[in-house]
DSSP file (Angstrom, degrees, kcal/mol; ACC not computed):
  #  RESIDUE AA STRUCTURE BP1 BP2  ACC     N-H-->O    O-->H-N    N-H-->O    O-->H-N    TCO  KAPPA ALPHA  PHI   PSI    X-CA   Y-CA   Z-CA
    1    1 A M              0   0    0      0, 0.0     2,-0.5     0, 0.0     0, 0.0   0.000 360.0 360.0 360.0 129.8  187.0  106.7   77.7
    2    2 A Y        -     0   0    0      0, 0.0     0, 0.0     0, 0.0     0, 0.0  -0.796 360.0-167.3 -94.9 125.5  189.7  104.5   76.1
    3    3 A I        -     0   0    0     -2,-0.5     5,-0.0     4,-0.0     0, 0.0  -0.958  27.6-118.7-110.5 121.3  189.0  103.2   72.6
    4    4 A P     >  -     0   0    0      0, 0.0     4,-2.4     0, 0.0     5,-0.2  -0.234  19.5-121.9 -58.4 146.9  191.4  100.4   71.5
    5    5 A R  H  > S+     0   0    0      1,-0.2     4,-2.4     2,-0.2     5,-0.2   0.865 110.7  53.6 -59.6 -39.1  193.5  101.3   68.5
    6    6 A S  H  > S+     0   0    0      2,-0.2     4,-2.1     1,-0.2    -1,-0.2   0.896 110.0  46.8 -66.1 -39.7  192.2   98.3   66.5
    7    7 A I  H  > S+     0   0    0      2,-0.2     4,-2.4     1,-0.2    -2,-0.2   0.911 112.8  49.4 -68.3 -42.1  188.5   99.2   67.0
    8    8 A L  H  X S+     0   0    0     -4,-2.4     4,-2.1     2,-0.2    -2,-0.2   0.910 111.8  48.6 -63.1 -42.1  189.2  102.9   66.1
    9    9 A M  H  X S+     0   0    0     -4,-2.4     4,-2.3    -5,-0.2     5,-0.2   0.909 111.3  50.4 -64.4 -42.2  191.0  101.8   62.9
   10   10 A L  H  X S+     0   0    0     -4,-2.1     4,-2.4     1,-0.2    -2,-0.2   0.912 110.7  48.7 -62.7 -43.5  188.2   99.5   62.0
   11   11 A L  H  X S+     0   0    0     -4,-2.4     4,-2.2     2,-0.2    -1,-0.2   0.895 111.9  48.7 -64.9 -40.5  185.5  102.2   62.5
   12   12 A V  H  X S+     0   0    0     -4,-2.1     4,-2.3     2,-0.2    -2,-0.2   0.920 113.1  46.9 -66.3 -43.5  187.4  104.7   60.4
   13   13 A I  H  X S+     0   0    0     -4,-2.3     4,-2.3     2,-0.2    -2,-0.2   0.913 112.2  50.1 -66.3 -41.9  188.0  102.3   57.6
   14   14 A I  H  X S+     0   0    0     -4,-2.4     4,-1.1    -5,-0.2    -1,-0.2   0.915 111.4  49.4 -62.0 -41.9  184.4  101.2   57.6
   15   15 A Y  H  X S+     0   0    0     -4,-2.2     4,-0.6     1,-0.2     3,-0.4   0.921 113.3  45.7 -63.6 -43.5  183.2  104.8   57.5
   16   16 A L  H  X S+     0   0    0     -4,-2.3     4,-0.5     1,-0.2     3,-0.3   0.854 115.4  45.9 -69.5 -34.6  185.5  105.7   54.6
   17   17 A L  H  X S+     0   0    0     -4,-2.3     4,-2.5     1,-0.2    -1,-0.2   0.592  91.7  83.0 -85.2  -9.8  184.6  102.7   52.6
   18   18 A F  H  X S+     0   0    0     -4,-1.1     4,-1.9    -3,-0.4    -1,-0.2   0.916  90.3  50.2 -60.3 -43.6  180.9  102.9   53.1
   19   19 A L  H  X S+     0   0    0     -4,-0.6     4,-1.4    -3,-0.3    -1,-0.2   0.891 111.9  47.8 -63.8 -39.2  180.5  105.5   50.3
   20   20 A L  H  X S+     0   0    0     -4,-0.5     4,-2.3     1,-0.2    -1,-0.2   0.905 110.1  51.4 -67.8 -40.9  182.4  103.3   47.9
   21   21 A T  H  X S+     0   0    0     -4,-2.5     4,-2.6     1,-0.2     5,-0.2   0.834 104.2  57.4 -69.4 -30.0  180.5  100.2   48.7
   22   22 A V  H  X S+     0   0    0     -4,-1.9     4,-2.0    -5,-0.2    -1,-0.2   0.931 110.5  44.1 -63.6 -43.5  177.2  101.9   48.2
   23   23 A D  H  X S+     0   0    0     -4,-1.4     4,-1.6     1,-0.2    -2,-0.2   0.902 113.8  50.8 -66.0 -40.2  178.2  102.8   44.6
   24   24 A W  H  < S+     0   0    0     -4,-2.3    -2,-0.2     1,-0.2    -1,-0.2   0.886 111.2  47.6 -66.1 -38.3  179.6   99.3   44.0
   25   25 A I  H  < S+     0   0    0     -4,-2.6    -1,-0.2     1,-0.2    -2,-0.2   0.900 112.2  49.0 -70.6 -39.6  176.4   97.6   45.2
   26   26 A N  H  < S+     0   0    0     -4,-2.0     2,-0.5    -5,-0.2    -1,-0.2   0.770  95.6  84.6 -71.2 -25.5  174.1   99.8   43.2
   27   27 A A  S  < S-     0   0    0     -4,-1.6     2,-0.6    -5,-0.1    -4,-0.0  -0.658  75.6-143.1 -80.1 124.8  176.2   99.3   40.0
   28   28 A S        +     0   0    0     -2,-0.5     2,-0.3     2,-0.0    -2,-0.1  -0.782  48.3 113.3 -90.0 123.2  175.2   96.1   38.2
   29   29 A G  S    S-     0   0    0     -2,-0.6     3,-0.3    -5,-0.1    -5,-0.0  -0.917  77.8 -77.0-166.5-170.0  178.2   94.4   36.8
   30   30 A E  S    S+     0   0    0     -2,-0.3     2,-0.9     1,-0.2     3,-0.3   0.712 111.0  70.5 -79.7 -20.9  180.5   91.4   36.8
   31   31 A L    >   +     0   0    0      1,-0.2     3,-1.2     2,-0.1    -1,-0.2  -0.345  52.5 138.4 -96.2  54.1  182.4   92.5   39.9
   32   32 A W  T 3   +     0   0    0     -2,-0.9     4,-0.2    -3,-0.3    -1,-0.2   0.717  67.8  60.1 -68.6 -21.4  179.7   92.0   42.5
   33   33 A Y  T >> S+     0   0    0     -3,-0.3     4,-1.6     1,-0.2     3,-0.6   0.492  74.6  97.1 -87.5  -3.6  182.1   90.4   44.9
   34   34 A R  H <> S+     0   0    0     -3,-1.2     4,-2.0     1,-0.2    -1,-0.2   0.874  80.6  52.1 -57.7 -43.3  184.4   93.5   45.2
   35   35 A P  H 3> S+     0   0    0      0, 0.0     4,-2.4     0, 0.0    -1,-0.2   0.851 107.5  54.3 -62.4 -31.3  182.8   94.9   48.4
   36   36 A F  H <> S+     0   0    0     -3,-0.6     4,-2.1    -4,-0.2    -2,-0.2   0.867 106.7  50.2 -70.4 -35.3  183.3   91.5   50.1
   37   37 A I  H  X S+     0   0    0     -4,-1.6     4,-2.1     2,-0.2    -1,-0.2   0.915 111.5  48.6 -66.5 -42.5  187.0   91.5   49.2
   38   38 A V  H  X S+     0   0    0     -4,-2.0     4,-2.1     1,-0.2    -2,-0.2   0.914 111.1  50.3 -63.2 -42.6  187.3   95.0   50.7
   39   39 A G  H  X S+     0   0    0     -4,-2.4     4,-2.1     1,-0.2    -1,-0.2   0.891 108.9  51.7 -62.5 -39.6  185.5   93.9   53.8
   40   40 A F  H  X S+     0   0    0     -4,-2.1     4,-2.2     1,-0.2    -1,-0.2   0.891 109.0  50.7 -63.5 -40.1  187.8   90.9   54.2
   41   41 A L  H  X S+     0   0    0     -4,-2.1     4,-2.3     2,-0.2    -2,-0.2   0.884 108.0  53.0 -65.0 -38.4  190.8   93.2   53.9
   42   42 A V  H  X S+     0   0    0     -4,-2.1     4,-2.3     2,-0.2    -2,-0.2   0.914 109.5  48.7 -62.3 -43.0  189.4   95.5   56.6
   43   43 A I  H  X S+     0   0    0     -4,-2.1     4,-2.3     1,-0.2    -2,-0.2   0.899 110.6  51.0 -64.6 -40.6  188.9   92.5   59.0
   44   44 A L  H  X S+     0   0    0     -4,-2.2     4,-2.1     2,-0.2    -2,-0.2   0.914 111.0  47.6 -62.8 -43.3  192.5   91.3   58.3
   45   45 A V  H  X S+     0   0    0     -4,-2.3     4,-2.3     2,-0.2    -2,-0.2   0.909 112.7  48.9 -65.6 -42.1  194.0   94.8   59.1
   46   46 A A  H  X S+     0   0    0     -4,-2.3     4,-2.1     1,-0.2    -1,-0.2   0.898 111.9  48.1 -65.8 -40.0  191.9   95.1   62.3
   47   47 A S  H  X S+     0   0    0     -4,-2.3     4,-2.0     2,-0.2    -1,-0.2   0.872 111.2  51.3 -69.2 -34.9  192.9   91.6   63.5
   48   48 A W  H  X S+     0   0    0     -4,-2.1     4,-1.7     2,-0.2    -2,-0.2   0.911 111.4  47.2 -66.2 -41.9  196.6   92.4   62.7
   49   49 A A  H  X S+     0   0    0     -4,-2.3     4,-1.4     1,-0.2    -2,-0.2   0.874 112.2  50.1 -67.0 -36.8  196.4   95.6   64.7
   50   50 A H  H  X S+     0   0    0     -4,-2.1     4,-1.7     2,-0.2    -1,-0.2   0.859 106.9  55.0 -70.0 -35.3  194.7   93.9   67.6
   51   51 A R  H  X S+     0   0    0     -4,-2.0     4,-0.9     1,-0.2    -2,-0.2   0.904 107.8  49.0 -63.3 -42.6  197.4   91.2   67.6
   52   52 A D  H  < S+     0   0    0     -4,-1.7     4,-0.5     1,-0.2     3,-0.3   0.850 108.8  54.2 -65.4 -35.0  200.1   93.7   68.0
   53   53 A Q  H >< S+     0   0    0     -4,-1.4     3,-0.9     1,-0.2     4,-0.4   0.866 102.9  55.5 -69.4 -36.3  198.3   95.4   70.8
   54   54 A E  H >< S+     0   0    0     -4,-1.7     3,-0.9     1,-0.2    -1,-0.2   0.750  95.3  66.8 -70.8 -23.7  197.9   92.3   72.9
   55   55 A Q  T 3< S+     0   0    0     -4,-0.9    -1,-0.2    -3,-0.3    -2,-0.2   0.749  93.0  60.9 -69.3 -22.8  201.7   91.6   72.9
   56   56 A D  T <  S+     0   0    0     -3,-0.9    -1,-0.2    -4,-0.5    -2,-0.2   0.680  85.7  93.0 -77.6 -18.1  202.3   94.7   75.0
   57   57 A E    <         0   0    0     -3,-0.9    -3,-0.0    -4,-0.4     0, 0.0  -0.509 360.0 360.0 -80.1 145.1  200.2   93.4   77.9
   58   58 A P              0   0    0      0, 0.0    -1,-0.1     0, 0.0    -3,-0.1   0.497 360.0 360.0 -72.5 360.0  202.0   91.5   80.7
């Protein structure tokens, strides 16, 4: 089974950041938006990796 590089990268990053976001959500403070910024960065990296992958196709 072939898993595209962008999907695999997205899954690994989401798994690694899950533990951090649980702590960030449970902590009450002024930086409530921090998990959303991290999630936005994950989406940007995955879309960038997917864009590079599509250029190789004829």
